[in-house]
C-alpha positions as CSV (number, residue, x, y, z in Angstrom):
1,M,10.7,2.4,24.9
2,H,12.2,4.4,22.1
3,K,10.3,6.8,19.9
4,A,10.1,6.4,16.1
5,N,10.0,9.8,14.3
6,L,9.0,10.3,10.7
7,V,11.9,11.7,8.7
8,A,10.1,11.9,5.3
9,I,7.5,10.5,3.0
10,T,9.0,10.7,-0.4
11,E,9.8,8.8,-3.6
12,V,12.8,6.4,-3.4
13,R,14.7,8.6,-5.9
14,N,14.6,11.5,-3.3
15,V,15.9,9.4,-0.3
16,P,19.2,10.9,0.8
17,P,22.3,8.8,-0.1
18,D,23.2,8.0,3.6
19,I,19.7,6.5,4.1
20,R,19.4,4.8,0.8
21,P,21.1,1.5,2.0
22,F,18.4,1.1,4.6
23,V,15.8,1.3,1.9
24,S,17.6,-1.1,-0.4
25,F,18.1,-3.6,2.5
26,M,14.4,-3.5,3.5
27,A,13.4,-4.1,-0.1
28,E,15.7,-7.1,-0.2
29,V,14.3,-8.4,3.1
30,E,10.7,-8.0,1.8
31,G,11.6,-9.5,-1.6
32,R,10.3,-6.5,-3.5
33,G,11.7,-4.9,-6.6
34,L,12.6,-1.3,-5.9
35,S,11.3,1.4,-8.2
36,E,12.6,4.9,-8.1
37,D,9.1,6.4,-8.2
38,E,7.8,4.2,-5.3
39,L,6.6,6.1,-2.2
40,V,8.4,5.3,1.0
41,A,8.1,6.6,4.5
42,V,11.4,6.7,6.4
43,L,11.3,6.5,10.2
44,V,14.2,7.0,12.6
45,I,14.5,5.7,16.1
46,D,15.2,8.6,18.5
47,T,18.8,9.1,19.5
48,T,20.1,6.6,16.9
49,T,20.9,6.4,13.2
50,S,18.6,3.4,12.8
51,Y,16.3,4.1,9.9
52,I,13.2,2.0,9.2
53,P,11.7,2.3,5.7
54,V,8.0,1.6,5.2
55,F,7.0,1.0,1.6
56,L,3.6,2.7,0.8
57,K,2.8,0.9,-2.5
58,D,1.4,-2.1,-0.5
59,P,1.3,-0.5,2.9
60,P,1.2,-2.5,6.1
61,T,-1.7,-2.0,8.5
62,M,-1.0,0.5,11.3
63,A,-1.3,-2.4,13.8
64,S,1.4,-4.5,12.0
65,L,3.7,-1.5,11.7
66,E,3.3,-0.9,15.4
67,E,4.0,-4.6,16.1
68,T,7.2,-4.4,14.1
69,L,8.3,-1.4,16.0
70,A,7.4,-2.9,19.3
71,R,9.8,-5.8,18.5
72,Q,12.5,-3.2,18.3
73,D,11.3,-1.6,21.6
74,A,9.9,1.5,19.8
75,T,6.6,3.3,19.3
76,L,5.5,5.9,16.7
77,T,5.4,9.5,17.9
78,S,1.9,10.9,17.7
79,E,3.0,13.2,14.8
80,A,4.5,10.2,12.8
81,K,1.3,8.2,13.5
82,A,-0.9,11.0,12.2
83,A,1.1,11.5,9.1
84,L,1.3,7.7,8.3
85,A,-2.4,7.3,9.0
86,R,-3.1,8.9,5.6
87,H,-1.1,6.2,3.9
88,V,-1.5,3.0,5.8
89,K,-4.6,0.9,6.5
């Protein structure tokens, strides 16, 4: 199983340009309008350039986030889980 590390929790406007397409794609998949001041957590799967944005305006539960990652054969690192615990239900 791969590890999902937290890259950053930041506003969309501060997401680096090379990661921004992942954020835009996830917003499209979720059918949400993307606002520049929306808070987003960006995860990266260890040893890859696969980024997973998690929108914190209407955050998922920790259980549903972990289920989503499990479908991608990944788990949160303990550090990422602790940081996200302050933002997700």
